[in-house]
C-alpha positions, 0 to 999 in steps of 0.5 A: 547795945544800950539804947539812949532813945527812950530815956527821960532827962532824969535817967540821962542825968543819972547815966552821965553822973555815972560816967563822971559827967556834969548834969548839963551833959544830960541836957545836951544828950536829951536835946540831941535825941529828941529835938535834933533826932540824931541817929548816931552817938557820933552825931551828938556833936555837943559832946566831946569826941572823947565822951562820944567814943566812951559811950560807943565803947561802953555799948551805948547807941541811939537805938532808933528802930530801923525802917526795914521795908515800906509800902505806899498806898494809892492814897498816899498812906505809907506802911513801914516794917520797923526792925528793932535791935533784936530783929523783931519787927512791928508795923507803923503807918504814916497817913498824910492828912489823917483819917478823920479820927479826931473829929468831934473829940473836942481837941485842937486837931478836931477843931482844925479838921472841922474848920478845914472841911468848911473852907474846903467846901467853899474853895473854888479849886483844888490848891492847898493854899486856897483851901487854907484861906489864901495862905493865911494859915500861920500855924502850919508852915513846915514840910507838910505844907510844902507838900500840900498837906494840912497835917499827918497822923502816925499810927504806932505799935506798942507790942510785937504782936497782940494777946487780945485775940479780936476775931476780926483783926489780922494782928491777932493771928500773930499772937504776942511775942513781947512788949516794946520798950518806951524807946521802941514805941517813941522811936517809931515816931522819930524814925517816921518824922526823920523820913519825912523831914518833919519840923515840930512846931511848924508841922501839925502831927497827930499820933494814934497808939492804934497799931499792933498790940494793946497799949494798956497791956504794956502800960508803963512803957507806953506811958513813958513813951508818952512822956518822951514824946511830950517833953522830948520831941514836943508833941502835946498829949492833946494831939495823941489818942490811945486805943484800948480794947478794954483793959480795966486796970489800965483804964483805971490807972489812966484816969489818974494820970496828969499827962495823958493822951485822949482815950478811944475805947474799942466798943465794937458791939452793943451787948456782951453776947456779941462782944464776947464772940468777936472780942473774947477779952469781954469775958474778963471785963464786960461792957458795963465795967468798962463804961463805969471806969471810963466815966471816972476819967476827969475829962478836960474842958470840951474833951470827949471819949471816943468809942470805936465801933468796927462794923461787921456785916450782919454781926453788929451793924443792924438797927437794933444794935444802934439802939443798944449803943444809944442806951449804953452811951446815954449820959456819957460825954461820948463820940463814936467813930464807925469803922467799916471792917477792913478785910484780910486773908483768913478772917471770916467776916464781910463788910457791911452794906453801905446802906446799913452803914448809913442807917447806923450812923443816922440813928446814932446822930439822931439819938444825940451822939456825934458819929463819924465814919473814919476814912479807910487809909491804905487798905490796898497795902494792908495798912488800915485798921485791923490789917497790920501783920508785919507783911509787905507783899500780900494778895490784894484785899477784895473791897466793896464801896462804903457809904459816902456819909461823913 
């Protein structure tokens, strides 16, 4: 099977030329793939029946991943087992109204969320339109608004498994099977958009490359998927965030891109000793080298780099660690997302005490760094950060309440 989804317009133009077709045929296929998001070659009705039959006969298919299984959380989050053409599977997550991860990063999405928090606090009832100013929101009037949501975030995988081996992450237990193609990465987005009948241009959609795998160890295919999502589907890169565990060559290449998502670096420790223990990749690229590379990224106006910090009980969550984080990030245009560790079977860590979370956040804020606690989404179905493992039925995770601090 030769997948069409994931090909750029120049690649489609070359393909059509090889079939003896004029360039406008490539544009028709491009529109059908990314604007109409068709699932079958037969559905590309702008092409003649003869040309569609020929494409099928020569082994071409749209090639979208198949949503093989779903799990739905009590909070509305959905986790999908996505099956690729060769039978390999990854997980993708749909989060209506997101998890607050964009707050403070200087993007349009961050400004929207901040404004909505203020409006929500002033609302006198729980209705969507009262929170949005009695229906005056003209930038979000698609399917999501009809369902009572302001936006949605899709969490995307970039590899089958992961090679980085972070000790607190369930995905690490899978090891690495293979990289995903650009079409398989972007195809997860298209499959989820189709499932929820999302209207690009009417619905606000944010993307986070934070699912299974390390995007910067699959750099070329990841970046091609970004181009497809921007130029094809129409989601601006300012509504995308890519998370890396700290792949130095990837960060250096990323700094040179003219079209790029926002960057989130998984810091997760305040010094190399702790970080090496929980993230062995630190042995190759230490914190100082990563921070030096991050500071060379030419940030857009008002853009901030996000540093993600998974709080592990009595490992990296004490006041001395907060003080070290302040020293590390001094002088960097940074914001911090604190993530209370999400438990999973066979992972020998425990969640931090709510009081420790609150103190950690308070110290960073008082030290001059915008610091937010990411809302956990889908923990009851193993859909939260660090819980993706290509599973649907699992024992329920044992959870403790986290701090109410925002």
